[in-house]
Chimera marker file (.cmm) of the C-alpha trace (Angstrom):
<marker_set name="trace">
<marker id="1" x="-77.737" y="43.464" z="68.362" r="1" g="1" b="0" radius="0.5"/>
<marker id="2" x="-81.329" y="43.199" z="69.611" r="1" g="1" b="0" radius="0.5"/>
<marker id="3" x="-82.617" y="43.414" z="66.037" r="1" g="1" b="0" radius="0.5"/>
<marker id="4" x="-80.356" y="40.554" z="64.935" r="1" g="1" b="0" radius="0.5"/>
<marker id="5" x="-81.543" y="38.418" z="67.837" r="1" g="1" b="0" radius="0.5"/>
<marker id="6" x="-85.163" y="39.246" z="67.066" r="1" g="1" b="0" radius="0.5"/>
<marker id="7" x="-84.758" y="38.288" z="63.403" r="1" g="1" b="0" radius="0.5"/>
<marker id="8" x="-82.994" y="35.057" z="64.381" r="1" g="1" b="0" radius="0.5"/>
<marker id="9" x="-85.862" y="34.139" z="66.710" r="1" g="1" b="0" radius="0.5"/>
<marker id="10" x="-88.422" y="34.782" z="63.995" r="1" g="1" b="0" radius="0.5"/>
<marker id="11" x="-86.518" y="32.690" z="61.473" r="1" g="1" b="0" radius="0.5"/>
<marker id="12" x="-86.195" y="29.821" z="63.943" r="1" g="1" b="0" radius="0.5"/>
<marker id="13" x="-89.909" y="29.995" z="64.710" r="1" g="1" b="0" radius="0.5"/>
<marker id="14" x="-90.836" y="29.939" z="61.022" r="1" g="1" b="0" radius="0.5"/>
<marker id="15" x="-88.608" y="26.933" z="60.374" r="1" g="1" b="0" radius="0.5"/>
<marker id="16" x="-90.184" y="25.050" z="63.293" r="1" g="1" b="0" radius="0.5"/>
<marker id="17" x="-93.663" y="25.742" z="61.869" r="1" g="1" b="0" radius="0.5"/>
<marker id="18" x="-92.580" y="24.096" z="58.638" r="1" g="1" b="0" radius="0.5"/>
<marker id="19" x="-91.747" y="20.927" z="60.574" r="1" g="1" b="0" radius="0.5"/>
<marker id="20" x="-95.395" y="20.480" z="61.568" r="1" g="1" b="0" radius="0.5"/>
<marker id="21" x="-98.133" y="18.762" z="59.628" r="1" g="1" b="0" radius="0.5"/>
<marker id="22" x="-101.880" y="19.033" z="59.638" r="1" g="1" b="0" radius="0.5"/>
<marker id="23" x="-103.876" y="15.827" z="59.904" r="1" g="1" b="0" radius="0.5"/>
<marker id="24" x="-107.570" y="15.629" z="59.117" r="1" g="1" b="0" radius="0.5"/>
<marker id="25" x="-109.338" y="12.841" z="60.964" r="1" g="1" b="0" radius="0.5"/>
<marker id="26" x="-112.807" y="11.588" z="60.155" r="1" g="1" b="0" radius="0.5"/>
<marker id="27" x="-114.611" y="11.090" z="63.476" r="1" g="1" b="0" radius="0.5"/>
<marker id="28" x="-117.728" y="8.930" z="63.302" r="1" g="1" b="0" radius="0.5"/>
<marker id="29" x="-120.361" y="8.957" z="66.006" r="1" g="1" b="0" radius="0.5"/>
<marker id="30" x="-120.353" y="12.614" z="67.086" r="1" g="1" b="0" radius="0.5"/>
<marker id="31" x="-123.959" y="13.791" z="67.423" r="1" g="1" b="0" radius="0.5"/>
<marker id="32" x="-123.851" y="16.881" z="69.666" r="1" g="1" b="0" radius="0.5"/>
<marker id="33" x="-121.630" y="19.740" z="70.854" r="1" g="1" b="0" radius="0.5"/>
<marker id="34" x="-120.601" y="17.725" z="73.912" r="1" g="1" b="0" radius="0.5"/>
<marker id="35" x="-119.204" y="15.040" z="71.597" r="1" g="1" b="0" radius="0.5"/>
<marker id="36" x="-117.029" y="17.681" z="69.958" r="1" g="1" b="0" radius="0.5"/>
<marker id="37" x="-115.834" y="18.880" z="73.357" r="1" g="1" b="0" radius="0.5"/>
<marker id="38" x="-114.885" y="15.346" z="74.397" r="1" g="1" b="0" radius="0.5"/>
<marker id="39" x="-112.926" y="14.722" z="71.173" r="1" g="1" b="0" radius="0.5"/>
<marker id="40" x="-111.197" y="18.118" z="71.372" r="1" g="1" b="0" radius="0.5"/>
<marker id="41" x="-110.174" y="17.482" z="74.968" r="1" g="1" b="0" radius="0.5"/>
<marker id="42" x="-108.823" y="14.007" z="74.223" r="1" g="1" b="0" radius="0.5"/>
<marker id="43" x="-106.767" y="15.218" z="71.276" r="1" g="1" b="0" radius="0.5"/>
<marker id="44" x="-105.502" y="18.382" z="72.979" r="1" g="1" b="0" radius="0.5"/>
<marker id="45" x="-104.352" y="16.384" z="76.026" r="1" g="1" b="0" radius="0.5"/>
<marker id="46" x="-102.356" y="13.996" z="73.833" r="1" g="1" b="0" radius="0.5"/>
<marker id="47" x="-98.610" y="14.535" z="74.225" r="1" g="1" b="0" radius="0.5"/>
<marker id="48" x="-97.178" y="16.158" z="71.114" r="1" g="1" b="0" radius="0.5"/>
<marker id="49" x="-100.421" y="17.606" z="69.774" r="1" g="1" b="0" radius="0.5"/>
<marker id="50" x="-99.937" y="21.283" z="69.009" r="1" g="1" b="0" radius="0.5"/>
<marker id="51" x="-103.502" y="22.168" z="68.048" r="1" g="1" b="0" radius="0.5"/>
<marker id="52" x="-106.785" y="20.301" z="67.580" r="1" g="1" b="0" radius="0.5"/>
<marker id="53" x="-110.267" y="21.368" z="66.504" r="1" g="1" b="0" radius="0.5"/>
<marker id="54" x="-113.161" y="18.993" z="65.947" r="1" g="1" b="0" radius="0.5"/>
<marker id="55" x="-116.289" y="19.899" z="63.993" r="1" g="1" b="0" radius="0.5"/>
<marker id="56" x="-119.747" y="18.395" z="64.359" r="1" g="1" b="0" radius="0.5"/>
<marker id="57" x="-120.779" y="19.741" z="60.947" r="1" g="1" b="0" radius="0.5"/>
<marker id="58" x="-117.965" y="17.985" z="59.045" r="1" g="1" b="0" radius="0.5"/>
<marker id="59" x="-117.572" y="15.070" z="61.480" r="1" g="1" b="0" radius="0.5"/>
<marker id="60" x="-113.840" y="15.717" z="61.381" r="1" g="1" b="0" radius="0.5"/>
<marker id="61" x="-111.007" y="16.911" z="63.569" r="1" g="1" b="0" radius="0.5"/>
<marker id="62" x="-108.092" y="18.918" z="62.233" r="1" g="1" b="0" radius="0.5"/>
<marker id="63" x="-104.965" y="18.292" z="64.282" r="1" g="1" b="0" radius="0.5"/>
<marker id="64" x="-101.527" y="19.909" z="64.055" r="1" g="1" b="0" radius="0.5"/>
<marker id="65" x="-98.647" y="17.673" z="65.108" r="1" g="1" b="0" radius="0.5"/>
<marker id="66" x="-94.863" y="17.527" z="64.599" r="1" g="1" b="0" radius="0.5"/>
<marker id="67" x="-93.800" y="15.994" z="61.291" r="1" g="1" b="0" radius="0.5"/>
<marker id="68" x="-92.437" y="12.838" z="62.942" r="1" g="1" b="0" radius="0.5"/>
<marker id="69" x="-95.526" y="12.267" z="65.137" r="1" g="1" b="0" radius="0.5"/>
<marker id="70" x="-96.969" y="8.726" z="65.251" r="1" g="1" b="0" radius="0.5"/>
<marker id="71" x="-100.491" y="9.156" z="63.871" r="1" g="1" b="0" radius="0.5"/>
<marker id="72" x="-101.721" y="5.957" z="65.526" r="1" g="1" b="0" radius="0.5"/>
<marker id="73" x="-101.592" y="7.902" z="68.800" r="1" g="1" b="0" radius="0.5"/>
<marker id="74" x="-104.264" y="10.278" z="67.451" r="1" g="1" b="0" radius="0.5"/>
<marker id="75" x="-106.500" y="7.393" z="66.446" r="1" g="1" b="0" radius="0.5"/>
<marker id="76" x="-106.107" y="5.788" z="69.874" r="1" g="1" b="0" radius="0.5"/>
<marker id="77" x="-106.987" y="9.091" z="71.575" r="1" g="1" b="0" radius="0.5"/>
<marker id="78" x="-110.207" y="9.331" z="69.547" r="1" g="1" b="0" radius="0.5"/>
<marker id="79" x="-111.029" y="5.651" z="70.095" r="1" g="1" b="0" radius="0.5"/>
<marker id="80" x="-110.746" y="6.118" z="73.879" r="1" g="1" b="0" radius="0.5"/>
<marker id="81" x="-113.608" y="8.631" z="73.696" r="1" g="1" b="0" radius="0.5"/>
<marker id="82" x="-115.921" y="5.996" z="72.231" r="1" g="1" b="0" radius="0.5"/>
<marker id="83" x="-115.910" y="7.483" z="68.731" r="1" g="1" b="0" radius="0.5"/>
<marker id="84" x="-114.200" y="5.979" z="65.691" r="1" g="1" b="0" radius="0.5"/>
<marker id="85" x="-111.375" y="7.943" z="64.105" r="1" g="1" b="0" radius="0.5"/>
<marker id="86" x="-109.708" y="7.409" z="60.755" r="1" g="1" b="0" radius="0.5"/>
<marker id="87" x="-107.129" y="9.427" z="58.844" r="1" g="1" b="0" radius="0.5"/>
<marker id="88" x="-108.622" y="11.350" z="55.950" r="1" g="1" b="0" radius="0.5"/>
<marker id="89" x="-105.756" y="13.623" z="54.855" r="1" g="1" b="0" radius="0.5"/>
<marker id="90" x="-102.203" y="14.581" z="55.826" r="1" g="1" b="0" radius="0.5"/>
<marker id="91" x="-100.699" y="17.918" z="54.791" r="1" g="1" b="0" radius="0.5"/>
<marker id="92" x="-97.168" y="19.169" z="55.373" r="1" g="1" b="0" radius="0.5"/>
<link id1="1" id2="2" r="1" g="1" b="0" radius="0.2"/>
<link id1="2" id2="3" r="1" g="1" b="0" radius="0.2"/>
<link id1="3" id2="4" r="1" g="1" b="0" radius="0.2"/>
<link id1="4" id2="5" r="1" g="1" b="0" radius="0.2"/>
<link id1="5" id2="6" r="1" g="1" b="0" radius="0.2"/>
<link id1="6" id2="7" r="1" g="1" b="0" radius="0.2"/>
<link id1="7" id2="8" r="1" g="1" b="0" radius="0.2"/>
<link id1="8" id2="9" r="1" g="1" b="0" radius="0.2"/>
<link id1="9" id2="10" r="1" g="1" b="0" radius="0.2"/>
<link id1="10" id2="11" r="1" g="1" b="0" radius="0.2"/>
<link id1="11" id2="12" r="1" g="1" b="0" radius="0.2"/>
<link id1="12" id2="13" r="1" g="1" b="0" radius="0.2"/>
<link id1="13" id2="14" r="1" g="1" b="0" radius="0.2"/>
<link id1="14" id2="15" r="1" g="1" b="0" radius="0.2"/>
<link id1="15" id2="16" r="1" g="1" b="0" radius="0.2"/>
<link id1="16" id2="17" r="1" g="1" b="0" radius="0.2"/>
<link id1="17" id2="18" r="1" g="1" b="0" radius="0.2"/>
<link id1="18" id2="19" r="1" g="1" b="0" radius="0.2"/>
<link id1="19" id2="20" r="1" g="1" b="0" radius="0.2"/>
<link id1="20" id2="21" r="1" g="1" b="0" radius="0.2"/>
<link id1="21" id2="22" r="1" g="1" b="0" radius="0.2"/>
<link id1="22" id2="23" r="1" g="1" b="0" radius="0.2"/>
<link id1="23" id2="24" r="1" g="1" b="0" radius="0.2"/>
<link id1="24" id2="25" r="1" g="1" b="0" radius="0.2"/>
<link id1="25" id2="26" r="1" g="1" b="0" radius="0.2"/>
<link id1="26" id2="27" r="1" g="1" b="0" radius="0.2"/>
<link id1="27" id2="28" r="1" g="1" b="0" radius="0.2"/>
<link id1="28" id2="29" r="1" g="1" b="0" radius="0.2"/>
<link id1="29" id2="30" r="1" g="1" b="0" radius="0.2"/>
<link id1="30" id2="31" r="1" g="1" b="0" radius="0.2"/>
<link id1="31" id2="32" r="1" g="1" b="0" radius="0.2"/>
<link id1="32" id2="33" r="1" g="1" b="0" radius="0.2"/>
<link id1="33" id2="34" r="1" g="1" b="0" radius="0.2"/>
<link id1="34" id2="35" r="1" g="1" b="0" radius="0.2"/>
<link id1="35" id2="36" r="1" g="1" b="0" radius="0.2"/>
<link id1="36" id2="37" r="1" g="1" b="0" radius="0.2"/>
<link id1="37" id2="38" r="1" g="1" b="0" radius="0.2"/>
<link id1="38" id2="39" r="1" g="1" b="0" radius="0.2"/>
<link id1="39" id2="40" r="1" g="1" b="0" radius="0.2"/>
<link id1="40" id2="41" r="1" g="1" b="0" radius="0.2"/>
<link id1="41" id2="42" r="1" g="1" b="0" radius="0.2"/>
<link id1="42" id2="43" r="1" g="1" b="0" radius="0.2"/>
<link id1="43" id2="44" r="1" g="1" b="0" radius="0.2"/>
<link id1="44" id2="45" r="1" g="1" b="0" radius="0.2"/>
<link id1="45" id2="46" r="1" g="1" b="0" radius="0.2"/>
<link id1="46" id2="47" r="1" g="1" b="0" radius="0.2"/>
<link id1="47" id2="48" r="1" g="1" b="0" radius="0.2"/>
<link id1="48" id2="49" r="1" g="1" b="0" radius="0.2"/>
<link id1="49" id2="50" r="1" g="1" b="0" radius="0.2"/>
<link id1="50" id2="51" r="1" g="1" b="0" radius="0.2"/>
<link id1="51" id2="52" r="1" g="1" b="0" radius="0.2"/>
<link id1="52" id2="53" r="1" g="1" b="0" radius="0.2"/>
<link id1="53" id2="54" r="1" g="1" b="0" radius="0.2"/>
<link id1="54" id2="55" r="1" g="1" b="0" radius="0.2"/>
<link id1="55" id2="56" r="1" g="1" b="0" radius="0.2"/>
<link id1="56" id2="57" r="1" g="1" b="0" radius="0.2"/>
<link id1="57" id2="58" r="1" g="1" b="0" radius="0.2"/>
<link id1="58" id2="59" r="1" g="1" b="0" radius="0.2"/>
<link id1="59" id2="60" r="1" g="1" b="0" radius="0.2"/>
<link id1="60" id2="61" r="1" g="1" b="0" radius="0.2"/>
<link id1="61" id2="62" r="1" g="1" b="0" radius="0.2"/>
<link id1="62" id2="63" r="1" g="1" b="0" radius="0.2"/>
<link id1="63" id2="64" r="1" g="1" b="0" radius="0.2"/>
<link id1="64" id2="65" r="1" g="1" b="0" radius="0.2"/>
<link id1="65" id2="66" r="1" g="1" b="0" radius="0.2"/>
<link id1="66" id2="67" r="1" g="1" b="0" radius="0.2"/>
<link id1="67" id2="68" r="1" g="1" b="0" radius="0.2"/>
<link id1="68" id2="69" r="1" g="1" b="0" radius="0.2"/>
<link id1="69" id2="70" r="1" g="1" b="0" radius="0.2"/>
<link id1="70" id2="71" r="1" g="1" b="0" radius="0.2"/>
<link id1="71" id2="72" r="1" g="1" b="0" radius="0.2"/>
<link id1="72" id2="73" r="1" g="1" b="0" radius="0.2"/>
<link id1="73" id2="74" r="1" g="1" b="0" radius="0.2"/>
<link id1="74" id2="75" r="1" g="1" b="0" radius="0.2"/>
<link id1="75" id2="76" r="1" g="1" b="0" radius="0.2"/>
<link id1="76" id2="77" r="1" g="1" b="0" radius="0.2"/>
<link id1="77" id2="78" r="1" g="1" b="0" radius="0.2"/>
<link id1="78" id2="79" r="1" g="1" b="0" radius="0.2"/>
<link id1="79" id2="80" r="1" g="1" b="0" radius="0.2"/>
<link id1="80" id2="81" r="1" g="1" b="0" radius="0.2"/>
<link id1="81" id2="82" r="1" g="1" b="0" radius="0.2"/>
<link id1="82" id2="83" r="1" g="1" b="0" radius="0.2"/>
<link id1="83" id2="84" r="1" g="1" b="0" radius="0.2"/>
<link id1="84" id2="85" r="1" g="1" b="0" radius="0.2"/>
<link id1="85" id2="86" r="1" g="1" b="0" radius="0.2"/>
<link id1="86" id2="87" r="1" g="1" b="0" radius="0.2"/>
<link id1="87" id2="88" r="1" g="1" b="0" radius="0.2"/>
<link id1="88" id2="89" r="1" g="1" b="0" radius="0.2"/>
<link id1="89" id2="90" r="1" g="1" b="0" radius="0.2"/>
<link id1="90" id2="91" r="1" g="1" b="0" radius="0.2"/>
<link id1="91" id2="92" r="1" g="1" b="0" radius="0.2"/>
</marker_set>
């Protein structure tokens, strides 16, 4: 019985991962590690964001959100930091 429950939990978890999408944002204006920290914090504190990682080298942030997430919310979160965000790519 425990094995069946364990397998069911794993299958449910895998299906919920499939319902997420990865969004790559171009973030203009980041010039130092503190900029990256500020963008990461803003995105990670946004309701619904599962994972976010900004990069100074690429001037991008990769964000994981639910499939039905309103992407304008991500852009507003970046804009509030003083940097300019735009959507580069969306992957399911």
